[in-house]
C-alpha positions as CSV (number, residue, x, y, z in Angstrom):
1,X,-3.2,-14.4,18.3
2,X,-4.6,-15.9,15.0
3,X,-2.4,-16.1,12.1
4,X,-4.1,-14.6,9.0
5,X,-1.3,-14.3,6.4
6,X,2.3,-15.3,5.9
7,X,4.4,-13.9,3.2
8,X,8.1,-14.3,2.5
9,X,9.3,-11.5,5.0
10,X,6.6,-11.5,7.8
11,X,3.7,-13.3,9.4
12,X,0.4,-11.3,10.0
13,X,-1.5,-12.0,13.0
14,X,-4.9,-10.7,14.2
15,X,-5.4,-10.2,18.0
16,X,-7.5,-8.7,20.5
17,X,-6.0,-5.2,21.7
18,X,-6.1,-6.2,25.4
19,X,-4.9,-9.7,24.7
20,X,-1.7,-8.3,23.3
21,X,-1.1,-5.2,25.6
22,X,-2.4,-7.1,28.7
23,X,-4.8,-4.3,29.4
24,X,-8.6,-3.6,28.8
25,X,-7.7,-0.1,27.3
26,X,-9.8,-0.6,24.1
27,X,-12.1,-3.5,25.0
28,X,-13.1,-5.5,22.0
29,X,-10.7,-3.6,19.7
30,X,-8.8,-5.8,17.3
31,X,-5.3,-5.2,16.0
32,X,-2.8,-6.5,13.4
33,X,0.7,-7.7,14.6
34,X,3.2,-7.9,11.8
35,X,6.2,-9.8,12.8
36,X,9.3,-10.0,10.5
37,X,10.6,-13.3,10.9
38,X,14.3,-14.3,11.1
39,X,15.9,-15.7,7.9
40,X,18.0,-18.5,8.6
41,X,19.6,-18.5,5.2
42,X,21.1,-15.1,6.1
43,X,24.0,-14.2,8.3
44,X,22.6,-13.7,11.7
45,X,23.8,-10.0,12.1
46,X,22.7,-9.0,8.4
47,X,19.3,-10.6,9.2
48,X,18.9,-8.7,12.3
49,X,19.9,-5.3,10.8
50,X,17.6,-5.8,7.7
51,X,14.7,-6.7,9.8
52,X,15.3,-3.8,12.0
53,X,15.7,-1.4,9.2
54,X,12.6,-2.5,7.4
55,X,10.6,-2.6,10.7
56,X,11.5,1.0,11.6
57,X,11.2,2.2,8.1
58,X,7.5,0.7,7.8
59,X,6.5,2.2,11.2
60,X,7.9,5.6,10.0
61,X,6.2,5.7,6.7
62,X,2.8,4.7,8.3
63,X,3.0,7.3,10.9
64,X,4.1,10.2,8.4
65,X,1.4,9.0,5.9
66,X,-1.2,9.0,8.8
67,X,0.0,12.5,9.9
68,X,-0.5,14.0,6.6
69,X,-4.1,12.6,6.0
70,X,-3.5,9.5,4.2
71,X,-6.2,6.8,5.2
72,X,-3.8,4.0,6.6
73,X,-3.4,1.8,9.6
74,X,-2.5,3.8,12.9
75,X,0.7,2.4,14.6
76,X,0.2,1.4,18.4
77,X,3.6,0.0,19.1
78,X,6.9,-0.8,17.6
79,X,8.7,-3.8,19.2
80,X,12.3,-3.6,18.2
81,X,13.4,-6.7,20.2
82,X,11.0,-8.9,18.2
83,X,10.8,-7.0,15.0
84,X,7.0,-6.4,15.5
85,X,4.6,-3.6,14.7
86,X,1.2,-3.5,16.4
87,X,-1.3,-1.5,14.3
88,X,-4.9,-0.7,13.9
89,X,-7.0,-3.4,12.1
90,X,-8.7,-1.9,9.1
91,X,-12.2,-3.9,9.3
92,X,-13.6,-3.4,5.9
93,X,-14.0,-5.1,2.3
94,X,-11.1,-5.5,0.0
95,X,-11.5,-3.5,-3.3
96,X,-10.2,-6.3,-5.2
97,X,-13.6,-8.1,-4.8
98,X,-15.7,-5.3,-4.1
99,X,-15.0,-3.3,-7.3
100,X,-16.0,-6.5,-9.3
101,X,-19.3,-6.5,-7.8
102,X,-20.2,-2.8,-8.2
103,X,-21.7,-1.2,-11.2
104,X,-19.7,1.1,-13.1
105,X,-21.0,4.5,-11.6
106,X,-20.2,3.2,-8.3
107,X,-16.8,1.8,-9.3
108,X,-15.4,5.0,-11.0
109,X,-15.8,7.2,-7.8
110,X,-13.9,4.8,-5.8
111,X,-11.1,4.5,-8.3
112,X,-11.0,8.5,-8.1
113,X,-10.6,8.2,-4.3
114,X,-7.9,5.7,-4.7
115,X,-6.0,8.3,-6.9
116,X,-6.6,11.0,-4.1
117,X,-5.0,8.8,-1.5
118,X,-2.1,7.9,-3.7
119,X,-1.8,11.7,-4.4
120,X,-1.6,12.4,-0.6
121,X,1.0,9.7,-0.1
122,X,3.0,11.0,-2.9
123,X,2.8,14.4,-1.8
124,X,4.7,13.8,1.5
125,X,7.4,11.9,-0.3
126,X,6.2,8.2,0.1
127,X,5.9,5.5,-2.5
128,X,3.7,2.6,-1.6
129,X,5.8,-0.1,-3.5
130,X,2.9,-2.6,-3.9
131,X,-0.1,-0.8,-4.9
132,X,-2.9,-3.1,-6.1
133,X,-6.6,-3.3,-5.0
134,X,-5.9,-6.2,-2.8
135,X,-4.0,-3.7,-0.6
136,X,-7.0,-1.3,-0.4
137,X,-10.1,-1.6,2.0
138,X,-13.2,0.1,2.0
139,X,-14.3,1.1,5.6
140,X,-17.1,3.4,6.4
141,X,-17.2,4.8,2.7
142,X,-13.4,5.5,3.1
143,X,-10.6,4.0,0.9
144,X,-7.7,2.8,3.2
145,X,-4.2,1.7,2.0
146,X,-2.6,-1.2,4.0
147,X,0.3,-3.4,3.6
148,X,3.4,-0.9,3.6
149,X,6.0,-3.4,3.8
150,X,7.6,-2.3,0.6
151,X,7.0,1.3,1.1
152,X,9.8,3.9,1.1
153,X,10.7,7.6,1.4
154,X,11.4,8.6,-2.2
155,X,10.2,12.0,-3.7
156,X,11.5,11.4,-7.3
157,X,9.2,11.4,-10.3
158,X,10.8,8.1,-11.3
159,X,9.6,6.2,-8.1
160,X,6.1,7.8,-8.2
161,X,5.7,6.7,-11.9
162,X,6.6,3.2,-11.1
163,X,4.1,3.1,-8.0
164,X,1.4,4.0,-10.4
165,X,2.7,1.9,-13.3
166,X,2.6,-1.1,-11.1
167,X,-1.1,-0.1,-10.1
168,X,-2.1,0.2,-13.6
169,X,-0.6,-3.3,-14.4
170,X,-2.2,-4.7,-11.2
171,X,-5.7,-3.2,-12.4
172,X,-5.1,-4.8,-16.0
173,X,-4.6,-8.2,-14.5
174,X,-7.6,-8.1,-12.0
175,X,-10.1,-5.8,-13.6
176,X,-9.2,-6.3,-17.1
177,X,-12.8,-5.6,-18.6
178,X,-12.9,-2.1,-17.4
179,X,-9.2,-1.0,-16.0
180,X,-8.6,1.7,-18.5
181,X,-11.6,3.8,-17.4
182,X,-10.8,2.9,-13.7
183,X,-7.2,4.0,-14.2
184,X,-8.2,7.1,-15.7
185,X,-10.3,8.0,-12.8
186,X,-7.2,7.2,-10.5
187,X,-5.3,9.7,-12.4
188,X,-8.0,12.3,-12.1
189,X,-8.2,12.0,-8.3
190,X,-4.5,12.1,-8.4
191,X,-4.7,15.4,-10.0
192,X,-7.2,16.6,-7.5
193,X,-4.6,16.4,-4.9
194,X,-1.4,17.2,-6.6
195,X,-2.6,19.6,-9.3
196,X,-2.7,19.6,-13.0
197,X,0.9,20.0,-13.8
198,X,2.1,17.2,-11.4
199,X,-0.5,15.0,-12.8
200,X,0.6,15.4,-16.3
201,X,4.3,14.9,-15.2
202,X,3.2,11.6,-13.8
203,X,1.1,10.5,-16.8
204,X,4.1,11.2,-19.2
205,X,6.3,9.2,-16.8
206,X,3.9,6.3,-16.8
207,X,4.0,6.3,-20.5
208,X,7.7,6.4,-20.7
209,X,8.0,3.5,-18.3
210,X,5.8,1.5,-20.3
211,X,7.6,2.2,-23.6
212,X,10.7,1.1,-21.8
213,X,8.9,-2.3,-21.3
214,X,8.0,-2.4,-24.8
215,X,11.3,-1.8,-26.1
216,X,12.8,-4.7,-23.9
217,X,10.3,-7.1,-25.1
218,X,11.0,-6.2,-28.8
219,X,14.8,-6.6,-28.1
220,X,14.1,-9.9,-26.3
221,X,12.0,-11.2,-29.3
222,X,14.5,-9.9,-31.8
């Protein structure tokens, strides 16, 4: 196994399917192993409970999202003793870099597809929690959402609004020269899945969340 990423909560490894499972069921197939690592600063019992809850939740979120047509990794195995999830490796190109290289006429359809994928996710009551173009991969012409470590089951309008508000801020930071047009396409794709009424609700909620932020900034300055 090869360590490819280490975050605050987990280590991410790239491995061969046969190497990990001890069988050549899928020869040459690569997989991702996500290992939620123990935190020594936490009481052991609390740490184990938190890691177990988060591992189970992430696996359930991925399973449900996949079941309802969201492009996301397939879960092969959940190891509750080691707090590991073995999942499909999405071999493609990160949208963060890809979108910057593409001409506008190719960027915008991808942004609309991002909106469709988020719409499907929200339709089944899931919020991603970390929507950025770094957590999106294009494989064989399809946009995949990855890294569901902060995802949760939350059907509220507030949670969905925050999800998309965070994406808008991430796009403004990473794709600042064209993010407004791009995010508008995201909302159009979202509307294709969830319908015009739900899309208008989410648009209004995003504006409300943004206005709260501006109010806090003015209060701080004052």
